[in-house]
N, C-alpha and C positions, 0 to 999 in steps of 0.2 A: 483258600476259598473264602469269599466274603459271606458271612452268615447273615444274610439280609432277611431271612424268613423266620426269625426267632419267635414270632408270635403270630397267631392266625386269628386274632380278634377275640380270643376266648376271655381275655381280661380287659378291663376298661383302661383308658389312657391314664386315669388317676392311679389305678392299681399298679400299672407298669412303671409309673414315675416313682411310686412309693417303694416298690420292690424291684429295683433294676436287676436284670439277669444278664450276666456276661457269660455267654456260652464258651465252653472249652473247644477249641478247634485244633485237632491234631492231624487233620488231613494234609497230605503233601501239598506243597505250594503249587498253585496253578491248577489243582484238580477240582473239577466242577461236580456239582450234585445234579443228577438227572432231573428233567422236567417231570417225569413220572413220580419220582420220590417226592418232589415238592407238591404235586397235585394230590398224591395219596395222603400226605401229612395234613394238608388243608381239609381234605374230605373227612379224615378221622376226627378232626376237631369239630367241623361244622355239623357232621352227622352224629356226633357224640358216640362214635363207634367203640371207643375205649372205655366208655361209661365213667369218665372221670379219672380213670387210672392212668399212670404214666405209660408211655409206649415207646417202642423203638421201631424204626424202619431199617431193614437190613437189605442192602443191595449187593448180592453176591458177585455180579458181573463187574461192578466197580470196586468191590472189596471195601465197602463203606458201611458203617453203622451210625445212625443218627438217633439220639435219645431225646425224648420230650417229656416234660412234666405233665401232670394231669391237667394243668392249666393251658396246655398247648404251646408253652414256651420251649424253645430249643435249649437243651442243657449242654449238649456236646455232640461233636462229630469226630469220628476217628476211623482209621483203617482197621480191618479185621481179617482174620484167617478163617477159612472155611473148609468144608469137606473136599478131599482130593479128587473125588469123582464128580463129574458134571451130571446133574440130574436133580429132579425135584421130588423123587419118591422116597418112601421109607420102606425098607425091606422087612417083611414079616419076621417077627421074633428077634429083631436086631438088638432090642434092649436087654435080652438075656445072654448076649454073647460077650466074651472078653474082647478087648480091642484087637488083639492079634488074630482073633477068629473071624473078624469082619472081612468078607471078600472085598477086593479093591473096588469092584463095580458098585458096591453098596455103601461106600464111604461118602455118602451125600449129605448135604445140609438141606433138609426138605423145605419146600416153599409152602407158604400159606399164612393164615392168621392163627396164632397160638396164644392161649392164656396161660401164663406161667408164674413161677415164684420160687422162693427158696425152699429147699427141702433136703432130706438126707440122701446120701448116695452110699453105695456099697463100699467103695474104696477111696473116696475123695472127701469124706465129711459132708458138710452142708454146702450145697451148690445152688446156683441159680438155674433152675430148669426152665428152658424155653418150651420144651415138650417132653414130658416124662416118658410117654409111651414109645417115643423114638430115641430116647436117651440122648437128646440134644440139650446141651447147657451152654451158658456163656461163662468163661473163666479166663483169668489172666494167663498170659504165656508163661511157661515154665521152661526150665532147661531141657527137660525131657530127653529126647534123642538129639545129641549135638549135631549130627549130620543133617537133621531137618532144618537147622538154621532158622527157627521160627522168629526169633527177635529180629534177625536181619531181614527176613521176608516182610515182617510187619513194617519195618522202617523203609522198605523200598518204595520209591515213588510210583512204581508201576503195579497195577493190580494183577498182572499176569502170573506172578509167583506166589499168590496168596492162597492157593488151593493145596493144602498140605495136611489137614486134620482128618480124623476118622469120622467127622460129621459135626463135631462141636464147633462153637464160635469162640475164637481167641481174640482178646484185645490186650493192649499194653497194661502192665500192672498199675501204672499211674492212672490211666483212664478208668480202669476197673474200680479202684479204691475211691477215686475222686467223683466219678459220675455214676457208674453202673450200680455199685453196692448201695449207696444212699437213695438213689432214685427208685430202685426196685425192691427195697427192703420189705415192702408189703405186697409185692407182686405187680404185675403189669401185663400189657398186651404186646405181642411181637409180630410184626408183619415182615415176612421174608419174601422178597421178590424172586420170581422163578428164573431158572436157567433156560429151560426149553418150553415150558407150558406158557400159554398166553396169560396176560393180565386178567382177561375176562374169565378164564377158567379158575385162576387162583383167587381173585377177589371180585366175585360177580356183582356184589352190591356196589362196590366202588365203580366198576366198569359201567354199570347201569346208570349211576348218577352222573358219571363223566359224559355218557352219551346224551344225556338230557340237558347238558349245559349249552347255553346259546353260543354259537360260533361267530 
């Protein structure tokens, strides 16, 4: 993928020249980023919706995560693993369940806008919470259950086999340490595109602004 939308005008040309940013591109060769993702990223910056914090746009259907700094520059793009169940909901009380207790139908990665950051967890130490109430975090792939072949799924050029987690978002250890951890050390905003719900339902302010754009 050619990362041609690394900046959305948040910084001046002089600043961009003084502080060049070379985004990390781990997306499979030839895989495109959707127009919706590009539009949403531009809107986040122009509307200052992330309030200067870094943000990520997560496209479950394409199995992609794109990470931006608070200045609007793209820092990296990579494949991700997501909840094995298709859906945008969060089951009531799911945060209090052990992983093995979560029903298959509720192993979703919820859609929406979330303000998250690093914090403690019961069994995994300090983690990057996307949404604490639904127990969704971003973490690097681990060996876990070998039969799940998470590393192989992540490396696959197709997004069709990237639905395997209990709801959390997995990225490669390299992408996590190089991009995710330093970018969100002080928190950030996470925009997760829906599986089934409409963009208007999920991001109403973005949809309203989109509708007002001249065609």
